[in-house]
C-alpha beads as a LAMMPS data file, in Angstrom:
LAMMPS data file: protein, C-alpha beads

256 atoms
255 bonds

1 atom types
1 bond types

-500.0 500.0 xlo xhi
-500.0 500.0 ylo yhi
-500.0 500.0 zlo zhi

Masses

1 110.0

Atoms # bond

1 1 1 -0.028 -0.021 0.071
2 1 1 1.299 3.424 -0.952
3 1 1 -0.229 6.602 0.330
4 1 1 0.522 10.176 -0.960
5 1 1 -0.970 13.509 0.025
6 1 1 -1.014 15.738 -2.989
7 1 1 -1.831 19.358 -3.271
8 1 1 -1.614 22.246 -0.840
9 1 1 -4.709 24.286 0.111
10 1 1 -7.259 21.646 -0.764
11 1 1 -5.185 18.390 -0.519
12 1 1 -6.090 15.027 -1.983
13 1 1 -5.045 11.614 -0.378
14 1 1 -4.250 9.150 -3.129
15 1 1 -3.811 5.515 -1.966
16 1 1 -2.247 2.785 -4.285
17 1 1 -3.424 -0.755 -3.439
18 1 1 -1.725 -3.949 -4.735
19 1 1 -4.081 -6.806 -5.648
20 1 1 -5.919 -8.147 -2.637
21 1 1 -5.227 -5.077 -0.523
22 1 1 -8.099 -3.202 1.065
23 1 1 -9.092 0.127 2.532
24 1 1 -12.072 1.274 4.490
25 1 1 -13.639 4.706 4.714
26 1 1 -16.785 6.552 5.771
27 1 1 -19.645 6.424 3.200
28 1 1 -19.482 9.158 0.742
29 1 1 -15.828 10.074 1.139
30 1 1 -14.695 8.697 -2.350
31 1 1 -13.533 11.193 -4.937
32 1 1 -12.198 8.931 -7.802
33 1 1 -10.665 5.409 -8.168
34 1 1 -9.377 2.812 -10.708
35 1 1 -12.039 0.723 -12.479
36 1 1 -10.601 -2.554 -11.217
37 1 1 -11.400 -1.327 -7.484
38 1 1 -14.453 -3.033 -6.024
39 1 1 -16.654 -1.264 -3.564
40 1 1 -18.902 -2.853 -0.810
41 1 1 -20.610 -1.851 2.156
42 1 1 -19.650 -3.492 5.467
43 1 1 -20.372 -3.316 9.235
44 1 1 -17.186 -4.918 10.085
45 1 1 -14.160 -2.959 10.993
46 1 1 -10.957 -4.212 12.618
47 1 1 -12.567 -7.412 13.421
48 1 1 -15.539 -5.859 15.096
49 1 1 -19.040 -5.775 13.484
50 1 1 -22.723 -6.181 14.245
51 1 1 -25.419 -3.544 15.078
52 1 1 -23.825 -2.255 18.246
53 1 1 -20.472 -1.441 16.665
54 1 1 -22.241 0.270 13.852
55 1 1 -24.362 2.428 16.051
56 1 1 -21.215 3.468 18.008
57 1 1 -19.476 4.526 14.794
58 1 1 -22.746 6.484 13.754
59 1 1 -22.626 8.288 17.030
60 1 1 -19.004 9.191 16.279
61 1 1 -19.796 10.496 12.808
62 1 1 -18.571 7.528 10.695
63 1 1 -21.992 5.946 9.989
64 1 1 -23.497 2.536 10.560
65 1 1 -21.858 0.991 7.463
66 1 1 -18.411 1.630 6.094
67 1 1 -17.287 1.535 2.523
68 1 1 -14.520 -1.310 1.637
69 1 1 -12.357 -0.858 -1.383
70 1 1 -10.484 -3.800 -2.617
71 1 1 -7.987 -3.947 -5.591
72 1 1 -8.757 -6.821 -8.110
73 1 1 -6.717 -8.011 -10.916
74 1 1 -3.586 -5.903 -10.242
75 1 1 -2.698 -2.569 -8.711
76 1 1 -5.482 0.054 -8.200
77 1 1 -5.731 3.621 -6.971
78 1 1 -8.432 5.395 -4.737
79 1 1 -8.484 9.190 -3.948
80 1 1 -10.118 11.138 -1.235
81 1 1 -10.295 14.940 -1.499
82 1 1 -10.507 17.319 1.340
83 1 1 -13.969 19.021 2.011
84 1 1 -12.302 22.146 3.297
85 1 1 -9.009 24.059 2.950
86 1 1 -6.498 22.323 5.355
87 1 1 -4.509 19.215 5.818
88 1 1 -4.789 15.519 5.736
89 1 1 -2.733 13.873 8.464
90 1 1 -1.678 10.138 8.831
91 1 1 -1.770 8.578 12.266
92 1 1 -0.429 5.156 13.286
93 1 1 -2.989 3.345 15.433
94 1 1 -1.729 0.454 17.652
95 1 1 -3.272 -1.654 20.543
96 1 1 -3.242 0.624 23.627
97 1 1 -2.262 3.730 21.419
98 1 1 -5.312 5.045 19.826
99 1 1 -6.542 8.550 18.867
100 1 1 -9.586 10.705 19.330
101 1 1 -10.609 12.718 16.372
102 1 1 -13.084 15.686 15.888
103 1 1 -16.500 14.629 14.338
104 1 1 -16.338 13.946 10.534
105 1 1 -12.504 14.174 10.750
106 1 1 -11.676 10.582 10.074
107 1 1 -11.224 9.985 6.239
108 1 1 -10.239 6.412 5.730
109 1 1 -7.932 3.628 7.227
110 1 1 -6.532 0.223 6.749
111 1 1 -8.932 -2.614 7.721
112 1 1 -7.411 -3.125 11.160
113 1 1 -8.572 0.186 12.421
114 1 1 -11.877 0.306 14.445
115 1 1 -13.686 3.671 14.456
116 1 1 -16.090 4.169 17.397
117 1 1 -17.585 7.149 19.378
118 1 1 -15.130 8.681 21.895
119 1 1 -17.479 11.346 23.485
120 1 1 -20.787 13.077 23.167
121 1 1 -21.308 16.321 25.064
122 1 1 -24.526 18.405 24.290
123 1 1 -24.794 22.160 24.877
124 1 1 -27.972 24.072 25.099
125 1 1 -26.796 26.797 22.892
126 1 1 -26.524 26.623 19.045
127 1 1 -22.902 25.429 19.077
128 1 1 -22.270 23.012 16.079
129 1 1 -25.728 23.272 14.797
130 1 1 -27.158 21.348 17.680
131 1 1 -24.722 18.317 17.367
132 1 1 -22.882 19.288 20.585
133 1 1 -19.169 18.339 20.985
134 1 1 -18.489 14.827 19.593
135 1 1 -15.171 12.972 19.250
136 1 1 -14.554 9.734 17.318
137 1 1 -12.212 7.105 18.682
138 1 1 -9.855 5.285 16.433
139 1 1 -8.400 2.085 17.949
140 1 1 -7.109 -1.345 16.712
141 1 1 -4.134 -1.711 14.432
142 1 1 -3.213 0.106 11.331
143 1 1 -2.842 3.489 9.586
144 1 1 -5.670 6.050 9.496
145 1 1 -5.871 9.504 7.778
146 1 1 -7.506 12.500 9.314
147 1 1 -8.850 15.653 7.688
148 1 1 -8.082 18.903 9.615
149 1 1 -9.272 22.308 8.506
150 1 1 -7.236 25.424 8.119
151 1 1 -3.656 25.616 9.481
152 1 1 -2.621 22.759 11.705
153 1 1 -0.436 23.093 14.918
154 1 1 0.821 20.119 16.850
155 1 1 1.961 20.229 20.574
156 1 1 3.615 17.609 22.613
157 1 1 2.322 17.817 26.207
158 1 1 4.373 16.485 28.953
159 1 1 2.858 14.479 31.806
160 1 1 0.607 17.089 33.786
161 1 1 1.023 19.776 31.106
162 1 1 -2.382 21.360 30.308
163 1 1 -3.901 23.465 27.590
164 1 1 -7.499 24.807 27.396
165 1 1 -8.918 24.713 23.826
166 1 1 -12.115 25.911 22.206
167 1 1 -14.062 22.690 21.169
168 1 1 -14.185 23.491 17.580
169 1 1 -10.332 23.879 17.312
170 1 1 -9.599 20.305 18.490
171 1 1 -8.397 18.182 15.654
172 1 1 -7.030 14.922 17.021
173 1 1 -5.018 13.843 20.033
174 1 1 -3.543 10.639 21.275
175 1 1 -5.781 8.772 23.646
176 1 1 -3.129 8.968 26.394
177 1 1 -4.159 12.656 26.725
178 1 1 -6.782 13.233 29.422
179 1 1 -9.671 15.571 28.529
180 1 1 -12.741 17.044 30.018
181 1 1 -15.352 19.765 29.328
182 1 1 -14.778 22.895 31.432
183 1 1 -17.395 25.490 31.662
184 1 1 -16.006 29.096 32.155
185 1 1 -18.093 30.528 35.016
186 1 1 -19.589 34.008 34.476
187 1 1 -19.136 33.971 30.753
188 1 1 -22.290 33.593 28.586
189 1 1 -23.115 34.848 25.104
190 1 1 -25.655 34.576 22.341
191 1 1 -23.898 31.642 20.841
192 1 1 -23.784 29.449 23.936
193 1 1 -27.220 30.677 25.404
194 1 1 -27.160 30.444 29.110
195 1 1 -24.964 27.394 29.084
196 1 1 -21.833 29.467 29.592
197 1 1 -18.655 29.433 27.445
198 1 1 -17.104 25.906 27.175
199 1 1 -13.520 24.939 26.745
200 1 1 -11.853 21.475 26.639
201 1 1 -8.999 20.761 29.107
202 1 1 -6.317 18.566 27.387
203 1 1 -3.695 17.236 29.877
204 1 1 -0.547 15.271 28.836
205 1 1 1.277 13.192 28.308
206 1 1 0.728 12.985 24.501
207 1 1 0.470 14.810 21.181
208 1 1 -2.415 17.007 20.166
209 1 1 -3.144 18.482 16.697
210 1 1 -5.268 21.649 16.750
211 1 1 -6.996 23.151 13.625
212 1 1 -7.376 26.879 12.912
213 1 1 -10.612 26.809 10.988
214 1 1 -13.253 24.369 12.191
215 1 1 -16.421 23.973 10.228
216 1 1 -18.704 25.052 13.076
217 1 1 -16.919 28.373 13.507
218 1 1 -16.921 29.010 9.719
219 1 1 -20.618 28.286 9.552
220 1 1 -21.254 30.694 12.511
221 1 1 -19.121 33.371 10.736
222 1 1 -21.086 32.974 7.516
223 1 1 -24.600 32.627 8.929
224 1 1 -25.315 36.447 9.191
225 1 1 -24.386 36.899 5.452
226 1 1 -26.443 33.720 4.369
227 1 1 -29.392 34.989 6.419
228 1 1 -29.139 38.445 4.816
229 1 1 -28.816 36.976 1.292
230 1 1 -31.850 34.784 1.846
231 1 1 -33.925 37.612 3.225
232 1 1 -32.851 39.791 0.263
233 1 1 -33.786 37.075 -2.206
234 1 1 -37.144 36.643 -0.721
235 1 1 -37.866 40.281 -0.734
236 1 1 -36.615 40.533 -4.397
237 1 1 -38.730 37.555 -5.339
238 1 1 -41.802 39.125 -3.708
239 1 1 -41.185 42.443 -5.485
240 1 1 -40.666 40.676 -8.814
241 1 1 -43.754 38.571 -8.431
242 1 1 -45.770 41.537 -7.524
243 1 1 -44.545 43.600 -10.459
244 1 1 -45.225 40.654 -12.848
245 1 1 -48.631 40.036 -11.440
246 1 1 -49.525 43.738 -11.955
247 1 1 -48.377 43.501 -15.653
248 1 1 -50.340 40.350 -16.418
249 1 1 -53.391 41.891 -14.738
250 1 1 -53.127 45.090 -16.780
251 1 1 -52.769 42.988 -19.931
252 1 1 -55.798 40.750 -19.142
253 1 1 -57.846 43.864 -18.296
254 1 1 -57.113 45.493 -21.547
255 1 1 -58.009 42.171 -23.586
256 1 1 -61.391 42.034 -22.011

Bonds

1 1 1 2
2 1 2 3
3 1 3 4
4 1 4 5
5 1 5 6
6 1 6 7
7 1 7 8
8 1 8 9
9 1 9 10
10 1 10 11
11 1 11 12
12 1 12 13
13 1 13 14
14 1 14 15
15 1 15 16
16 1 16 17
17 1 17 18
18 1 18 19
19 1 19 20
20 1 20 21
21 1 21 22
22 1 22 23
23 1 23 24
24 1 24 25
25 1 25 26
26 1 26 27
27 1 27 28
28 1 28 29
29 1 29 30
30 1 30 31
31 1 31 32
32 1 32 33
33 1 33 34
34 1 34 35
35 1 35 36
36 1 36 37
37 1 37 38
38 1 38 39
39 1 39 40
40 1 40 41
41 1 41 42
42 1 42 43
43 1 43 44
44 1 44 45
45 1 45 46
46 1 46 47
47 1 47 48
48 1 48 49
49 1 49 50
50 1 50 51
51 1 51 52
52 1 52 53
53 1 53 54
54 1 54 55
55 1 55 56
56 1 56 57
57 1 57 58
58 1 58 59
59 1 59 60
60 1 60 61
61 1 61 62
62 1 62 63
63 1 63 64
64 1 64 65
65 1 65 66
66 1 66 67
67 1 67 68
68 1 68 69
69 1 69 70
70 1 70 71
71 1 71 72
72 1 72 73
73 1 73 74
74 1 74 75
75 1 75 76
76 1 76 77
77 1 77 78
78 1 78 79
79 1 79 80
80 1 80 81
81 1 81 82
82 1 82 83
83 1 83 84
84 1 84 85
85 1 85 86
86 1 86 87
87 1 87 88
88 1 88 89
89 1 89 90
90 1 90 91
91 1 91 92
92 1 92 93
93 1 93 94
94 1 94 95
95 1 95 96
96 1 96 97
97 1 97 98
98 1 98 99
99 1 99 100
100 1 100 101
101 1 101 102
102 1 102 103
103 1 103 104
104 1 104 105
105 1 105 106
106 1 106 107
107 1 107 108
108 1 108 109
109 1 109 110
110 1 110 111
111 1 111 112
112 1 112 113
113 1 113 114
114 1 114 115
115 1 115 116
116 1 116 117
117 1 117 118
118 1 118 119
119 1 119 120
120 1 120 121
121 1 121 122
122 1 122 123
123 1 123 124
124 1 124 125
125 1 125 126
126 1 126 127
127 1 127 128
128 1 128 129
129 1 129 130
130 1 130 131
131 1 131 132
132 1 132 133
133 1 133 134
134 1 134 135
135 1 135 136
136 1 136 137
137 1 137 138
138 1 138 139
139 1 139 140
140 1 140 141
141 1 141 142
142 1 142 143
143 1 143 144
144 1 144 145
145 1 145 146
146 1 146 147
147 1 147 148
148 1 148 149
149 1 149 150
150 1 150 151
151 1 151 152
152 1 152 153
153 1 153 154
154 1 154 155
155 1 155 156
156 1 156 157
157 1 157 158
158 1 158 159
159 1 159 160
160 1 160 161
161 1 161 162
162 1 162 163
163 1 163 164
164 1 164 165
165 1 165 166
166 1 166 167
167 1 167 168
168 1 168 169
169 1 169 170
170 1 170 171
171 1 171 172
172 1 172 173
173 1 173 174
174 1 174 175
175 1 175 176
176 1 176 177
177 1 177 178
178 1 178 179
179 1 179 180
180 1 180 181
181 1 181 182
182 1 182 183
183 1 183 184
184 1 184 185
185 1 185 186
186 1 186 187
187 1 187 188
188 1 188 189
189 1 189 190
190 1 190 191
191 1 191 192
192 1 192 193
193 1 193 194
194 1 194 195
195 1 195 196
196 1 196 197
197 1 197 198
198 1 198 199
199 1 199 200
200 1 200 201
201 1 201 202
202 1 202 203
203 1 203 204
204 1 204 205
205 1 205 206
206 1 206 207
207 1 207 208
208 1 208 209
209 1 209 210
210 1 210 211
211 1 211 212
212 1 212 213
213 1 213 214
214 1 214 215
215 1 215 216
216 1 216 217
217 1 217 218
218 1 218 219
219 1 219 220
220 1 220 221
221 1 221 222
222 1 222 223
223 1 223 224
224 1 224 225
225 1 225 226
226 1 226 227
227 1 227 228
228 1 228 229
229 1 229 230
230 1 230 231
231 1 231 232
232 1 232 233
233 1 233 234
234 1 234 235
235 1 235 236
236 1 236 237
237 1 237 238
238 1 238 239
239 1 239 240
240 1 240 241
241 1 241 242
242 1 242 243
243 1 243 244
244 1 244 245
245 1 245 246
246 1 246 247
247 1 247 248
248 1 248 249
249 1 249 250
250 1 250 251
251 1 251 252
252 1 252 253
253 1 253 254
254 1 254 255
255 1 255 256
């Protein structure tokens, strides 16, 4: 298996598979592939399958079923393009050395990797469009690729070293890192409602990767403009409809 991340701002992960080799991904991640690559849906990942395993994956953002790609009759290539400007980062998953990834961050992996839910935390405010703060756990054995948005900064935390992070800026971190949701007292705003301002406490030892442009923050930044354009379009549509109706009514009146 040969993996190559190509491009800069909007990277593409190209994976070359030899005959008989396989790769798994979330449903809908495929960008393009060789014609001799077969696709199938599976509930089994890393030796674990069944309804319960699928439901745990769905809670983490991967979906109940996964897509399996297998090379037939010689080498084949499959590609996964980034959905946002940023980076695609490989992580090596091993027994007792897994990773936690932001929701929808896991892109694909070798078959021995097991995606599951790592955390679900709900907020009363509008953060993440009502999804709350969700982490996906990657465990098992193999290589996984994670998509991170914007610029990516990594930090190696020593034992006991702590950093406070806005939930949206968390990309991926080793599961040796301890984490918990912290509510900053006395801080409340329109985004978080009366639930206060939440941060995630990450404590070492372990490596963390933080992303500068999470989708949730981008969506919030664009929402006033989208709402304004939608309102403007509705007003313009009403004016155009009224004008057209007046013209047609005048024409019909003249014809009679």
